[in-house]
C-alpha positions as a LaTeX table, in Angstrom:
\begin{tabular}{lrrr}
\hline
Residue & $x$ (\AA) & $y$ (\AA) & $z$ (\AA) \\
\hline
Met1 & 141.77 & 204.13 & 88.33 \\
Lys2 & 141.48 & 207.50 & 90.09 \\
Ile3 & 139.26 & 206.00 & 92.78 \\
Thr4 & 141.69 & 203.14 & 93.46 \\
Gly5 & 144.57 & 205.60 & 93.83 \\
Ser6 & 142.55 & 207.76 & 96.22 \\
Val7 & 141.56 & 204.75 & 98.30 \\
Leu8 & 145.21 & 203.69 & 98.55 \\
Val9 & 146.24 & 207.16 & 99.70 \\
Val10 & 143.50 & 207.17 & 102.38 \\
Leu11 & 144.45 & 203.66 & 103.56 \\
Ala12 & 148.14 & 204.58 & 103.71 \\
Phe13 & 147.27 & 207.64 & 105.80 \\
Cys14 & 145.13 & 205.54 & 108.16 \\
Phe15 & 147.88 & 203.00 & 108.72 \\
Thr16 & 150.54 & 205.68 & 109.23 \\
Ser17 & 148.31 & 207.57 & 111.66 \\
His18 & 147.52 & 204.37 & 113.59 \\
Ala19 & 151.21 & 203.48 & 113.92 \\
Gln20 & 151.97 & 206.89 & 115.41 \\
Thr21 & 149.09 & 206.45 & 117.85 \\
Asp22 & 150.49 & 203.08 & 118.96 \\
Asp23 & 153.93 & 204.66 & 119.47 \\
Asp24 & 152.38 & 207.49 & 121.47 \\
Arg25 & 150.21 & 205.07 & 123.48 \\
Asn26 & 153.30 & 203.01 & 124.34 \\
Ala27 & 155.26 & 206.15 & 125.29 \\
Val28 & 152.39 & 207.33 & 127.53 \\
Lys29 & 152.27 & 203.94 & 129.22 \\
Gln30 & 156.07 & 203.94 & 129.68 \\
Ala31 & 156.03 & 207.43 & 131.23 \\
Ser32 & 153.34 & 206.23 & 133.65 \\
Leu33 & 155.34 & 203.10 & 134.54 \\
Asp34 & 158.47 & 205.23 & 135.02 \\
Tyr35 & 156.51 & 207.32 & 137.53 \\
Ile36 & 155.58 & 204.23 & 139.59 \\
Glu37 & 158.98 & 202.56 & 139.25 \\
Ala38 & 160.79 & 205.76 & 140.24 \\
Val39 & 159.22 & 205.41 & 143.68 \\
Tyr40 & 159.36 & 201.59 & 143.90 \\
Asn41 & 162.97 & 201.36 & 142.69 \\
Val42 & 164.34 & 204.46 & 144.45 \\
Asn43 & 165.21 & 205.95 & 141.08 \\
Pro44 & 164.74 & 209.73 & 140.92 \\
Ala45 & 166.04 & 209.78 & 137.33 \\
Gln46 & 162.88 & 207.93 & 136.26 \\
Ala47 & 160.75 & 210.55 & 138.01 \\
Glu48 & 162.65 & 213.36 & 136.32 \\
Arg49 & 162.29 & 211.62 & 132.94 \\
Ser50 & 158.52 & 211.06 & 133.20 \\
Val51 & 157.22 & 214.08 & 135.12 \\
His52 & 157.11 & 217.69 & 133.94 \\
Pro53 & 158.80 & 220.24 & 136.26 \\
Glu54 & 155.49 & 222.15 & 136.51 \\
Leu55 & 153.67 & 219.09 & 137.90 \\
Val56 & 150.52 & 219.73 & 139.91 \\
Lys57 & 149.68 & 216.73 & 142.12 \\
Arg58 & 146.74 & 216.97 & 144.47 \\
Gly59 & 144.97 & 214.26 & 146.34 \\
Phe60 & 143.50 & 212.79 & 149.46 \\
Phe61 & 144.76 & 210.36 & 152.09 \\
Ile62 & 143.61 & 209.10 & 155.46 \\
Lys63 & 145.99 & 209.95 & 158.27 \\
Lys64 & 146.89 & 207.16 & 160.68 \\
Gly65 & 144.24 & 206.86 & 163.37 \\
Glu66 & 141.69 & 209.00 & 161.49 \\
Thr67 & 138.70 & 208.10 & 159.36 \\
Ala68 & 138.31 & 211.20 & 157.16 \\
Tyr69 & 140.36 & 212.03 & 154.09 \\
Ser70 & 142.81 & 214.92 & 154.29 \\
Pro71 & 143.94 & 216.91 & 151.25 \\
His72 & 147.56 & 216.82 & 150.15 \\
Ala73 & 149.53 & 218.60 & 147.40 \\
Met74 & 152.92 & 217.74 & 145.94 \\
Thr75 & 155.31 & 219.53 & 143.58 \\
Phe76 & 157.77 & 218.07 & 141.09 \\
Val77 & 160.66 & 218.65 & 143.52 \\
Gln78 & 158.77 & 216.91 & 146.33 \\
Leu79 & 157.99 & 213.96 & 144.05 \\
Val80 & 161.66 & 213.59 & 143.08 \\
Glu81 & 162.61 & 213.69 & 146.78 \\
Leu82 & 159.92 & 211.11 & 147.56 \\
Ser83 & 161.36 & 208.82 & 144.88 \\
Lys84 & 164.74 & 209.03 & 146.64 \\
Asn85 & 163.31 & 207.93 & 150.01 \\
Tyr86 & 159.93 & 206.16 & 149.79 \\
Asn87 & 161.33 & 202.64 & 149.34 \\
Arg88 & 164.87 & 203.22 & 150.55 \\
Asn89 & 164.45 & 200.49 & 153.19 \\
Gly90 & 162.86 & 198.02 & 150.72 \\
Ala91 & 159.41 & 197.98 & 152.34 \\
Val92 & 157.49 & 197.92 & 149.04 \\
Pro93 & 156.68 & 194.25 & 148.31 \\
Lys94 & 157.77 & 192.77 & 144.97 \\
Asp95 & 154.10 & 192.14 & 144.10 \\
Ala96 & 153.01 & 195.72 & 144.84 \\
Pro97 & 150.38 & 196.97 & 142.37 \\
Lys98 & 151.76 & 198.54 & 139.21 \\
Glu99 & 148.79 & 198.93 & 136.89 \\
Val100 & 148.48 & 201.44 & 134.08 \\
Val101 & 145.23 & 201.95 & 132.17 \\
Val102 & 145.55 & 204.35 & 129.26 \\
Phe103 & 142.18 & 206.01 & 128.71 \\
Asp104 & 142.92 & 208.30 & 125.79 \\
Val105 & 145.87 & 209.46 & 123.71 \\
Glu106 & 145.63 & 212.36 & 121.30 \\
Asp107 & 148.53 & 213.93 & 119.41 \\
Gln108 & 149.41 & 216.31 & 122.29 \\
Thr109 & 147.52 & 215.11 & 125.40 \\
Ala110 & 146.70 & 211.85 & 127.16 \\
Ser111 & 144.70 & 210.58 & 130.15 \\
Val112 & 145.74 & 207.61 & 132.32 \\
Lys113 & 144.76 & 205.77 & 135.52 \\
Val114 & 147.55 & 204.32 & 137.64 \\
Thr115 & 147.12 & 201.95 & 140.57 \\
Ala116 & 150.12 & 201.68 & 142.88 \\
Ile117 & 150.84 & 200.85 & 146.52 \\
Trp118 & 149.95 & 204.39 & 147.60 \\
Gly119 & 146.57 & 204.40 & 145.85 \\
Ile120 & 144.97 & 205.49 & 142.62 \\
Asp121 & 146.24 & 208.31 & 140.41 \\
Tyr122 & 144.33 & 209.90 & 137.56 \\
Met123 & 146.92 & 211.58 & 135.40 \\
His124 & 147.12 & 213.94 & 132.46 \\
Leu125 & 150.17 & 213.82 & 130.25 \\
Ala126 & 151.27 & 216.22 & 127.54 \\
Lys127 & 153.91 & 215.99 & 124.86 \\
Tyr128 & 156.78 & 218.42 & 125.38 \\
Asp129 & 159.54 & 218.50 & 122.77 \\
Gly130 & 158.39 & 215.10 & 121.52 \\
Lys131 & 158.42 & 213.45 & 124.98 \\
Trp132 & 155.38 & 212.51 & 127.07 \\
Lys133 & 155.43 & 214.07 & 130.55 \\
Ile134 & 152.99 & 213.82 & 133.46 \\
Ile135 & 151.70 & 217.33 & 134.16 \\
Asn136 & 148.60 & 216.80 & 136.38 \\
Ile137 & 147.76 & 214.13 & 138.96 \\
Leu138 & 144.62 & 213.71 & 141.06 \\
Trp139 & 145.04 & 210.84 & 143.53 \\
Gln140 & 143.71 & 209.18 & 146.63 \\
Thr141 & 144.85 & 206.42 & 148.95 \\
Pro142 & 143.18 & 203.04 & 148.42 \\
Pro143 & 139.44 & 203.34 & 149.04 \\
Lys144 & 138.13 & 202.37 & 152.46 \\
Lys145 & 137.13 & 198.72 & 152.72 \\
Gly146 & 133.45 & 198.11 & 152.08 \\
Lys147 & 133.05 & 201.09 & 149.73 \\
\hline
\end{tabular}
């Protein structure tokens, strides 16, 4: 009887723990989608909701007419401003990429890959006051054709 009770306690813990992980995984995915949609939908409130004010975003893009990548850095404030203007004229097509791949979710940190019209972002999220926020982004423009 003792063994059965112990097994039930362990199983209950496993199911409770798994449910929390699913909730966290869904919240991480939603924060990542909010980040993309903030830019696509000209919605800075989504950027503010999903990105931590101490964001560090660094990456690489190819300037028009050049062939080599150039480094670029962006702050939280710059990202919010970008979300106000990037698609203001409606140039982002309705079928623009909006892919989120959640690699790992722990109780306090997560790792995600996002593919959007501007390229590929590898992101780290952390839980602040119970909410998942993007804190680090490493990105690049879409890879050169043939690579």
